[in-house]
N, C-alpha and C positions, 0 to 999 in steps of 0.2 A: 675723301671728302665727297659725299653723295650729292651735294648741291653745287657742283662746279657749273658755272654758267658761261665761262669764257676761257679759252686758251690763247696765250700770247707767245709768239715764237720769235727768237732771234733768227737771223738769216744765215750768216756765214758760219759754217761748221755744224749747223742744226738742220736746215732744210737743204742747202746745197753746200758743196765744198769749194767756196771761192777763196779760202785761205791760201791755197796753192798759187792763185793768181796774184794775191797781195804779196806773197813771198817773192814771186818772180819779178814783180815790179820793184820792190824794195831792193832786191839783190842786184837788179840792173842799175839802179841808182847808186848803190854802194860801189859797184864796179866802175861806174863813170867817175865817182869821186876818189877812186884809187884804193879801195880796201875791200876785204872779203866779208860777206854777211852769210852766216850759216843758218841752217834750219833750226838748230838748237837756240841760237840767239833770237830767231823769229818768234819763239814761244813767248817772249816778253811783250810782243805787240798784240797778242790776242785780246780782243775786246777793248782795245785802246783807240782813242781818236787819232785821226790822221796826223795832226800837228804834234801830238804827244809821241806818236810812233816815230815821227821824223826826229824829234829830240833824242829819243833812245838810239836811233840809228846813228846819228851824228856823235853821240857820246861813245858808242862802240868804235867808231872810226877816229875818235879823238879830234873831231872837227868842230868849229864854231862859226856861225854866220849871223848876219843881221836879219831882222824880221822880214825885210823885203826879199832877200835872197832865199830865205827859208820858204816863203810863200811860193816862190817860183819853182823851187825843188819839189815841194809837195804837189804842185799842179802838174809837174812833169811826171811824177810817179803816178798820179791819178789818171793822166792821159794814157799811160802805158797799160794801167789796170783796166780801163774802159775798153781799150783795144783788145785785151785778152777776153773779157767777159762778153763782148759783143758777138763772140763766136760760140757762146754757150747754147745748149739746147736741152730738151727734157731728159736726156740721158744722164745729165749731171745732178738730177735730184737724188738725194741720198736714199738708200734702200729703206722701204717701209713707210716713208713719209706720206705718199699719196694715199695708201691704204688707211693710215691713221686719220688723215684729213677727211677722207670720206666717212669714216666712223663718227667723227665729230659732227659732220653735217647731218648724218642720219639720226643723231641724238640731240639735234637742235642746240648744239653748243657753239657759241660765237667764236670766230677766229680772227685774231689780229696779228699784225707783224709789228715787232718792236726792235728796230735795228738802227744803229748809229750811222750805218752806211748811207751815203747820199746817192748811191747807185742802185738802191734796192728795187725801185720800180722797173728799171731796165732789166735786172736779173729775173724778176718775176715774169716779166713780159717775154724774155728770151726762152725761159723754161716752160712757159705756157700755164702758169698756175695762179695768175692774178685773181681769177674769178673765185678762188676759195676764200679770199680775205674780205671780212666785213669792215675792217679798218686797217689802214697802212700808216704807221708812224715810222718815219725814217729821219736821217740826218738833216733833211731840209725843214723839218718841223720842230726840232728841239735845239736847245742852247747848251744843255749840260750832258756830258758823256756819263756812261755807267761807271761807277756804282750809284750815281745819282739816279733816283727812281723816275725822273721825268718821262722818259720814253714809255714806260709801262703805265704810269698814271694817266698819260694822255691817251693811251690805247683804251684803257678802261673807261675813260671819259667819253671817247668817241663811240664806244659800244654801249654807253649808258648802263654800265654794270659796276657794282661796288667792288673795289679791289679784293675784298676778302673772299669773293666768289671766283677769283681768277687764279689760273695756274700758268706759270711761266716755264718755257723750255729754253734752256741755255747750255752752252758748252764752255763758258768762261767764268772764272771766279767773280769777276767784276759784275757780270750779268746776274749771277745768283744773288750777290749782295744787293744789286739794284732791286731785284724782286722782293727780297726781305725788307728793304727800306720802303718799298711801296705797300707793304702789308699783304703781300701775295704769297701763295704757296709756290714751290719751285721743283722742277724735275731737271736734273743735270743729264746731259747727253755726253758720255765720255768716261773719264776716269773717276772712280769713287774717291781716290786719294786727293785729287785736285778739287773735285766738286763736293767736298765733304759737308758743306753747309746746306746743301740741297735736301729737301724732304725725301727725295727718292733719286737714285741714279740708274740710268739705263745705258748699255753700251751703244745701242742704236735704236732706231724706230722699228726695226724688225722684232725688237723685244717689247714693244709698247702696245698695250690694249686699253680699251675703255675701262675695263675692270680695274686695271692698275691705277687709273686716274682717280677712281673712287677711294683708293687706299691712301692717297696723299694727305 
């Protein structure tokens, strides 16, 4: 697509690998509740909101709690997660990301973040890349989780660019579906088998160029 005017990026698993910290925090919560939570089971939480993730975790553990208790559990998990990500630095930016962001800037293509994480700004700040983004849409600005297109549509709105000229970078099925629902093109970062609805799939940003962007 030669007329790409904006690229919108998910955060976790696309720009930085914070998924490991989510896993550590959920695993810690599961252990406190008396059951084991594996990396394989953690795959079910990718691209899913915090409360939905908690529901899946409790289902795995065969546990049930009232809403008030669930809110306290989710808050506890988030506090642990924030504790982990507060120690992040620029070394945790995934390979090839900075080079590609610089290429976008050189080609006057707008850049937005489209993440359901409420800790996005902290992560961008800790890794030193806030200045790359012309718009930041995170969990504090949206009410619907992916695959609802709200996060990406708000990004396009803040950039003042028609969705059809936008390309989304995502590592989760729900995110690719959100891009499709927003009327945007999409590039999956990860497995072609999992991200088969994307227009193009790359293993990492080390394999991404501006030329590939024109092909979407």
